[in-house]
MOPAC internal coordinates of N, CA, C and O (Angstrom, degrees):
PM7 1SCF
backbone

  N    0.0000 0     0.00 0     0.00 0    0    0    0
  C    1.4421 1     0.00 0     0.00 0    1    0    0
  C    1.5276 1   111.28 1     0.00 0    2    1    0
  O    1.2310 1   121.37 1   138.56 1    3    2    1
  N    1.3315 1   114.98 1   -41.44 1    3    2    1
  C    1.4672 1   118.36 1  -178.80 1    5    3    2
  C    1.5332 1   110.54 1   -66.00 1    6    5    3
  O    1.2310 1   120.92 1   146.58 1    7    6    5
  N    1.3440 1   115.84 1   -33.42 1    7    6    5
  C    1.4704 1   117.83 1  -179.82 1    9    7    6
  C    1.5227 1   111.45 1   -67.70 1   10    9    7
  O    1.2310 1   119.97 1   146.33 1   11   10    9
  N    1.3201 1   117.65 1   -33.67 1   11   10    9
  C    1.4653 1   120.89 1   177.35 1   13   11   10
  C    1.5268 1   109.76 1   -66.53 1   14   13   11
  O    1.2310 1   120.65 1   136.04 1   15   14   13
  N    1.3178 1   116.36 1   -43.96 1   15   14   13
  C    1.4666 1   120.37 1  -179.90 1   17   15   14
  C    1.5306 1   110.22 1   -63.82 1   18   17   15
  O    1.2310 1   120.44 1   134.87 1   19   18   17
  N    1.3384 1   116.76 1   -45.13 1   19   18   17
  C    1.4692 1   119.90 1   178.39 1   21   19   18
  C    1.5271 1   111.19 1   -63.04 1   22   21   19
  O    1.2310 1   120.34 1   140.88 1   23   22   21
  N    1.3274 1   116.96 1   -39.12 1   23   22   21
  C    1.4545 1   120.60 1   177.25 1   25   23   22
  C    1.5088 1   112.25 1   -60.53 1   26   25   23
  O    1.2310 1   120.68 1   136.02 1   27   26   25
  N    1.3128 1   116.31 1   -43.98 1   27   26   25
  C    1.4697 1   120.54 1   178.52 1   29   27   26
  C    1.5289 1   110.55 1   -64.32 1   30   29   27
  O    1.2310 1   120.32 1   138.78 1   31   30   29
  N    1.3290 1   116.99 1   -41.22 1   31   30   29
  C    1.4646 1   120.63 1   179.49 1   33   31   30
  C    1.5297 1   110.65 1   -63.05 1   34   33   31
  O    1.2310 1   120.26 1   134.47 1   35   34   33
  N    1.3405 1   117.10 1   -45.53 1   35   34   33
  C    1.4695 1   120.08 1  -179.30 1   37   35   34
  C    1.5252 1   112.03 1   -66.40 1   38   37   35
  O    1.2310 1   120.18 1   141.64 1   39   38   37
  N    1.3272 1   117.26 1   -38.36 1   39   38   37
  C    1.4632 1   119.94 1   177.59 1   41   39   38
  C    1.5278 1   110.12 1   -65.40 1   42   41   39
  O    1.2310 1   120.36 1   138.41 1   43   42   41
  N    1.3187 1   116.92 1   -41.59 1   43   42   41
  C    1.4653 1   120.26 1   178.50 1   45   43   42
  C    1.5289 1   110.90 1   -63.20 1   46   45   43
  O    1.2310 1   120.35 1   138.00 1   47   46   45
  N    1.3410 1   116.94 1   -42.00 1   47   46   45
  C    1.4646 1   119.32 1   177.75 1   49   47   46
  C    1.5230 1   111.35 1   -63.78 1   50   49   47
  O    1.2310 1   120.44 1   139.97 1   51   50   49
  N    1.3334 1   116.77 1   -40.03 1   51   50   49
  C    1.4591 1   120.31 1   179.17 1   53   51   50
  C    1.5161 1   111.04 1   -61.57 1   54   53   51
  O    1.2310 1   120.46 1   134.09 1   55   54   53
  N    1.3119 1   116.72 1   -45.91 1   55   54   53
  C    1.4648 1   120.53 1   178.66 1   57   55   54
  C    1.5242 1   109.88 1   -62.79 1   58   57   55
  O    1.2310 1   120.23 1   136.94 1   59   58   57
  N    1.3281 1   117.17 1   -43.06 1   59   58   57
  C    1.4591 1   121.78 1   178.90 1   61   59   58
  C    1.5296 1   111.25 1   -61.78 1   62   61   59
  O    1.2310 1   120.23 1   139.82 1   63   62   61
  N    1.3306 1   117.16 1   -40.18 1   63   62   61
  C    1.4591 1   120.79 1  -176.43 1   65   63   62
  C    1.5233 1   112.36 1   -73.94 1   66   65   63
  O    1.2310 1   119.86 1   150.63 1   67   66   65
  N    1.3136 1   117.87 1   -29.37 1   67   66   65
  C    1.4683 1   120.95 1  -173.15 1   69   67   66
  C    1.5206 1   112.66 1   -91.14 1   70   69   67
  O    1.2310 1   119.58 1   152.04 1   71   70   69
  N    1.3121 1   118.40 1   -27.96 1   71   70   69
  C    1.4617 1   120.13 1  -177.18 1   73   71   70
  C    1.5353 1   111.23 1   -62.84 1   74   73   71
  O    1.2310 1   120.43 1   -42.88 1   75   74   73
  N    1.3197 1   116.77 1   137.12 1   75   74   73
  C    1.4672 1   119.46 1  -177.38 1   77   75   74
  C    1.5271 1   114.50 1   -68.68 1   78   77   75
  O    1.2310 1   119.74 1   157.15 1   79   78   77
  N    1.3189 1   118.10 1   -22.85 1   79   78   77
  C    1.4640 1   119.66 1  -177.69 1   81   79   78
  C    1.5319 1   112.84 1   -85.53 1   82   81   79
  O    1.2310 1   120.19 1   172.26 1   83   82   81
  N    1.3329 1   117.24 1    -7.74 1   83   82   81
  C    1.4651 1   120.88 1  -179.93 1   85   83   82
  C    1.5266 1   110.03 1   -88.74 1   86   85   83
  O    1.2310 1   120.08 1   -20.23 1   87   86   85
  N    1.3184 1   117.46 1   159.77 1   87   86   85
  C    1.4734 1   120.04 1  -173.65 1   89   87   86
  C    1.5323 1   114.37 1   -64.66 1   90   89   87
  O    1.2310 1   119.20 1   150.35 1   91   90   89
  N    1.3109 1   119.13 1   -29.65 1   91   90   89
  C    1.4702 1   119.59 1  -178.17 1   93   91   90
  C    1.5310 1   111.53 1   -72.68 1   94   93   91
  O    1.2310 1   120.08 1   135.05 1   95   94   93
  N    1.3278 1   117.44 1   -44.95 1   95   94   93
  C    1.4651 1   123.14 1   176.06 1   97   95   94
  C    1.5317 1   112.29 1    50.44 1   98   97   95
  O    1.2310 1   120.72 1  -125.77 1   99   98   97
  N    1.3386 1   116.23 1    54.23 1   99   98   97
  C    1.4602 1   121.37 1  -179.07 1  101   99   98
  C    1.5300 1   112.58 1   -90.84 1  102  101   99
  O    1.2310 1   119.61 1  -168.52 1  103  102  101
  N    1.2989 1   118.35 1    11.48 1  103  102  101
  C    1.4645 1   121.68 1  -175.39 1  105  103  102
  C    1.5162 1   113.36 1   -56.04 1  106  105  103
  O    1.2310 1   119.79 1   133.12 1  107  106  105
  N    1.3396 1   118.00 1   -46.88 1  107  106  105
  C    1.4678 1   121.05 1  -178.97 1  109  107  106
  C    1.5285 1   111.08 1   -66.78 1  110  109  107
  O    1.2310 1   120.57 1   142.74 1  111  110  109
  N    1.3242 1   116.52 1   -37.26 1  111  110  109
  C    1.4669 1   119.53 1   178.32 1  113  111  110
  C    1.5213 1   111.37 1   -66.24 1  114  113  111
  O    1.2310 1   120.41 1   140.96 1  115  114  113
  N    1.3150 1   116.82 1   -39.04 1  115  114  113
  C    1.4621 1   120.37 1   178.39 1  117  115  114
  C    1.5204 1   110.15 1   -64.84 1  118  117  115
  O    1.2310 1   120.02 1   137.41 1  119  118  117
  N    1.3218 1   117.57 1   -42.59 1  119  118  117
  C    1.4668 1   121.03 1   178.48 1  121  119  118
  C    1.5253 1   110.56 1   -62.44 1  122  121  119
  O    1.2310 1   119.81 1   136.45 1  123  122  121
  N    1.3321 1   117.97 1   -43.55 1  123  122  121
  C    1.4682 1   120.80 1   177.58 1  125  123  122
  C    1.5199 1   111.79 1   -62.07 1  126  125  123
  O    1.2310 1   120.24 1   139.51 1  127  126  125
  N    1.3243 1   117.14 1   -40.49 1  127  126  125
  C    1.4628 1   120.75 1   177.16 1  129  127  126
  C    1.5227 1   110.73 1   -62.60 1  130  129  127
  O    1.2310 1   120.24 1   135.07 1  131  130  129
  N    1.3278 1   117.15 1   -44.93 1  131  130  129
  C    1.4616 1   120.53 1   179.56 1  133  131  130
  C    1.5256 1   111.23 1   -63.82 1  134  133  131
  O    1.2310 1   120.28 1   139.28 1  135  134  133
  N    1.3327 1   117.08 1   -40.72 1  135  134  133
  C    1.4656 1   120.26 1   177.41 1  137  135  134
  C    1.5230 1   111.15 1   -61.36 1  138  137  135
  O    1.2310 1   120.12 1   140.76 1  139  138  137
  N    1.3135 1   117.37 1   -39.24 1  139  138  137
  C    1.4586 1   120.78 1  -179.34 1  141  139  138
  C    1.5109 1   113.74 1   -75.67 1  142  141  139
  O    1.2310 1   120.33 1   151.83 1  143  142  141
  N    1.3128 1   116.98 1   -28.17 1  143  142  141
  C    1.4592 1   119.14 1  -175.99 1  145  143  142
  C    1.5288 1   113.29 1   -88.45 1  146  145  143
  O    1.2310 1   119.76 1   163.49 1  147  146  145
  N    1.3152 1   118.07 1   -16.51 1  147  146  145
  C    1.4662 1   120.46 1  -177.72 1  149  147  146
  C    1.5367 1   112.18 1   -62.29 1  150  149  147
  O    1.2310 1   118.00 1   133.61 1  151  150  149
  N    1.3317 1   121.41 1   -46.39 1  151  150  149
  C    1.4648 1   118.91 1   178.82 1  153  151  150
  C    1.5358 1   113.15 1   -62.75 1  154  153  151
  O    1.2310 1   120.37 1   141.61 1  155  154  153
  N    1.3094 1   116.90 1   -38.39 1  155  154  153
  C    1.4612 1   120.02 1   178.54 1  157  155  154
  C    1.5251 1   110.43 1   -66.59 1  158  157  155
  O    1.2310 1   120.53 1   137.08 1  159  158  157
  N    1.3108 1   116.60 1   -42.92 1  159  158  157
  C    1.4579 1   120.93 1   177.74 1  161  159  158
  C    1.5278 1   110.97 1   -63.32 1  162  161  159
  O    1.2310 1   120.21 1   139.94 1  163  162  161
  N    1.3221 1   117.21 1   -40.06 1  163  162  161
  C    1.4658 1   120.83 1   177.86 1  165  163  162
  C    1.5234 1   110.98 1   -63.64 1  166  165  163
  O    1.2310 1   120.02 1   141.22 1  167  166  165
  N    1.3280 1   117.57 1   -38.78 1  167  166  165
  C    1.4662 1   120.80 1   177.85 1  169  167  166
  C    1.5299 1   110.82 1   -64.78 1  170  169  167
  O    1.2310 1   120.11 1   136.89 1  171  170  169
  N    1.3343 1   117.39 1   -43.11 1  171  170  169
  C    1.4663 1   120.28 1   178.63 1  173  171  170
  C    1.5233 1   111.38 1   -64.86 1  174  173  171
  O    1.2310 1   120.14 1   138.40 1  175  174  173
  N    1.3130 1   117.33 1   -41.60 1  175  174  173
  C    1.4642 1   120.35 1   178.84 1  177  175  174
  C    1.5259 1   110.19 1   -64.21 1  178  177  175
  O    1.2310 1   120.27 1   138.73 1  179  178  177
  N    1.3258 1   117.10 1   -41.27 1  179  178  177
  C    1.4602 1   120.45 1   177.16 1  181  179  178
  C    1.5178 1   112.03 1   -61.94 1  182  181  179
  O    1.2310 1   120.26 1   138.26 1  183  182  181
  N    1.3158 1   117.11 1   -41.74 1  183  182  181
  C    1.4573 1   121.71 1   178.65 1  185  183  182
  C    1.5285 1   111.06 1   -64.43 1  186  185  183
  O    1.2310 1   120.58 1   137.51 1  187  186  185
  N    1.3112 1   116.49 1   -42.49 1  187  186  185
  C    1.4631 1   120.51 1   177.70 1  189  187  186
  C    1.5226 1   110.64 1   -63.52 1  190  189  187
  O    1.2310 1   120.20 1   139.65 1  191  190  189
  N    1.3293 1   117.22 1   -40.35 1  191  190  189
  C    1.4671 1   121.17 1   178.25 1  193  191  190
  C    1.5286 1   110.93 1   -62.96 1  194  193  191
  O    1.2310 1   120.19 1   140.83 1  195  194  193
  N    1.3273 1   117.24 1   -39.17 1  195  194  193
  C    1.4598 1   120.10 1   177.00 1  197  195  194
  C    1.5243 1   111.29 1   -63.14 1  198  197  195
  O    1.2310 1   120.20 1   135.80 1  199  198  197
  N    1.3281 1   117.22 1   -44.20 1  199  198  197
  C    1.4620 1   120.24 1   178.51 1  201  199  198
  C    1.5216 1   111.81 1   -63.62 1  202  201  199
  O    1.2310 1   120.12 1   138.81 1  203  202  201
  N    1.3205 1   117.37 1   -41.19 1  203  202  201
  C    1.4625 1   120.78 1   178.89 1  205  203  202
  C    1.5230 1   110.59 1   -65.50 1  206  205  203
  O    1.2310 1   120.54 1   137.95 1  207  206  205
  N    1.3366 1   116.58 1   -42.05 1  207  206  205
  C    1.4674 1   120.07 1   178.43 1  209  207  206
  C    1.5147 1   112.28 1   -63.26 1  210  209  207
  O    1.2310 1   120.13 1   137.88 1  211  210  209
  N    1.3320 1   117.36 1   -42.12 1  211  210  209
  C    1.4641 1   120.76 1   178.65 1  213  211  210
  C    1.5253 1   110.79 1   -65.23 1  214  213  211
  O    1.2310 1   120.16 1   139.13 1  215  214  213
  N    1.3172 1   117.30 1   -40.87 1  215  214  213
  C    1.4633 1   120.54 1   178.44 1  217  215  214
  C    1.5207 1   110.83 1   -66.02 1  218  217  215
  O    1.2310 1   120.12 1   143.20 1  219  218  217
  N    1.3277 1   117.37 1   -36.80 1  219  218  217
  C    1.4593 1   121.29 1   178.37 1  221  219  218
  C    1.5216 1   110.86 1   -65.25 1  222  221  219
  O    1.2310 1   120.52 1   135.63 1  223  222  221
  N    1.3321 1   116.62 1   -44.37 1  223  222  221
  C    1.4681 1   119.64 1   177.78 1  225  223  222
  C    1.5328 1   111.08 1   -62.11 1  226  225  223
  O    1.2310 1   120.74 1   138.95 1  227  226  225
  N    1.3169 1   116.19 1   -41.05 1  227  226  225
  C    1.4641 1   120.57 1   178.78 1  229  227  226
  C    1.5280 1   110.51 1   -63.89 1  230  229  227
  O    1.2310 1   119.95 1   137.03 1  231  230  229
  N    1.3203 1   117.70 1   -42.97 1  231  230  229
  C    1.4635 1   121.51 1   179.17 1  233  231  230
  C    1.5262 1   111.46 1   -63.90 1  234  233  231
  O    1.2310 1   120.24 1   139.82 1  235  234  233
  N    1.3279 1   117.15 1   -40.18 1  235  234  233
  C    1.4645 1   120.25 1   178.85 1  237  235  234
  C    1.5231 1   110.67 1   -64.82 1  238  237  235
  O    1.2310 1   120.69 1   139.13 1  239  238  237
  N    1.3294 1   116.30 1   -40.87 1  239  238  237
  C    1.4535 1   120.37 1   179.11 1  241  239  238
  C    1.5283 1   110.85 1   -64.39 1  242  241  239
  O    1.2310 1   120.30 1   136.53 1  243  242  241
  N    1.3203 1   117.03 1   -43.47 1  243  242  241
  C    1.4641 1   120.93 1   178.48 1  245  243  242
  C    1.5244 1   111.24 1   -65.13 1  246  245  243
  O    1.2310 1   119.93 1   142.78 1  247  246  245
  N    1.3249 1   117.74 1   -37.22 1  247  246  245
  C    1.4642 1   121.43 1   178.95 1  249  247  246
  C    1.5220 1   110.39 1   -65.11 1  250  249  247
  O    1.2310 1   120.29 1   139.39 1  251  250  249
  N    1.3345 1   117.05 1   -40.61 1  251  250  249
  C    1.4596 1   120.24 1   178.07 1  253  251  250
  C    1.5227 1   110.82 1   -64.70 1  254  253  251
  O    1.2310 1   120.14 1   137.23 1  255  254  253
  N    1.3237 1   117.33 1   -42.77 1  255  254  253
  C    1.4579 1   120.69 1   178.72 1  257  255  254
  C    1.5250 1   111.19 1   -63.91 1  258  257  255
  O    1.2310 1   120.30 1   139.06 1  259  258  257
  N    1.3229 1   117.04 1   -40.94 1  259  258  257
  C    1.4583 1   120.96 1   178.88 1  261  259  258
  C    1.5243 1   110.60 1   -66.11 1  262  261  259
  O    1.2310 1   120.45 1   138.62 1  263  262  261
  N    1.3215 1   116.75 1   -41.38 1  263  262  261
  C    1.4547 1   121.11 1   178.45 1  265  263  262
  C    1.5250 1   110.39 1   -63.71 1  266  265  263
  O    1.2310 1   120.74 1   138.96 1  267  266  265
  N    1.3138 1   116.20 1   -41.04 1  267  266  265
  C    1.4534 1   120.76 1   179.52 1  269  267  266
  C    1.5292 1   110.62 1   -65.16 1  270  269  267
  O    1.2310 1   120.26 1   138.03 1  271  270  269
  N    1.3189 1   117.10 1   -41.97 1  271  270  269
  C    1.4609 1   119.76 1   179.84 1  273  271  270
  C    1.5300 1   111.32 1   -68.03 1  274  273  271
  O    1.2310 1   119.93 1   146.55 1  275  274  273
  N    1.3284 1   117.74 1   -33.45 1  275  274  273
  C    1.4663 1   120.93 1   176.25 1  277  275  274
  C    1.5212 1   110.35 1   -66.86 1  278  277  275
  O    1.2310 1   120.17 1   140.42 1  279  278  277
  N    1.3356 1   117.28 1   -39.58 1  279  278  277
  C    1.4610 1   120.38 1   178.31 1  281  279  278
  C    1.5277 1   110.42 1   -64.60 1  282  281  279
  O    1.2310 1   120.49 1   137.95 1  283  282  281
  N    1.3310 1   116.67 1   -42.05 1  283  282  281
  C    1.4578 1   120.06 1   178.81 1  285  283  282
  C    1.5184 1   110.94 1   -65.16 1  286  285  283
  O    1.2310 1   120.10 1   142.05 1  287  286  285
  N    1.3233 1   117.41 1   -37.95 1  287  286  285
  C    1.4620 1   121.42 1   179.27 1  289  287  286
  C    1.5353 1   110.02 1   -66.74 1  290  289  287
  O    1.2310 1   119.99 1   140.82 1  291  290  289
  N    1.3340 1   117.63 1   -39.18 1  291  290  289
  C    1.4491 1   120.18 1   179.75 1  293  291  290
  C    1.5341 1   111.05 1   -70.77 1  294  293  291
  O    1.2310 1   119.63 1   148.73 1  295  294  293
  N    1.3373 1   118.30 1   -31.27 1  295  294  293
  C    1.4738 1   121.86 1   176.65 1  297  295  294
  C    1.5177 1   110.72 1   -70.03 1  298  297  295
  O    1.2310 1   120.18 1   143.48 1  299  298  297
  N    1.3301 1   117.26 1   -36.52 1  299  298  297
  C    1.4586 1   120.82 1   179.37 1  301  299  298
  C    1.5125 1   111.39 1   -70.31 1  302  301  299
  O    1.2310 1   119.64 1   149.00 1  303  302  301
  N    1.3265 1   118.30 1   -31.00 1  303  302  301
  C    1.4524 1   121.81 1   179.24 1  305  303  302
  C    1.5168 1   111.06 1   -70.33 1  306  305  303
  O    1.2310 1   119.79 1   149.76 1  307  306  305
  N    1.3150 1   118.01 1   -30.24 1  307  306  305
  C    1.4856 1   121.57 1  -178.36 1  309  307  306
  C    1.4562 1   109.74 1   -83.21 1  310  309  307
  O    1.2310 1   120.10 1   180.00 1  311  310  309

């Protein structure tokens, strides 16, 4: 319950701080921050995608090897 109340308070403060008619008027600063952080965020997302892709390829290779060894084990039993 407290997290919902805090969430509402923080969202209200954000709206208050960004609106141009309010005294803080941080809208331009927020836009500049977002413009600067997008390339860094894109680089991190790309890096994470590379790690996920490499792990996926490794998992597929291990699954094929395990499947192959199971087939060989079942052939030896017969």
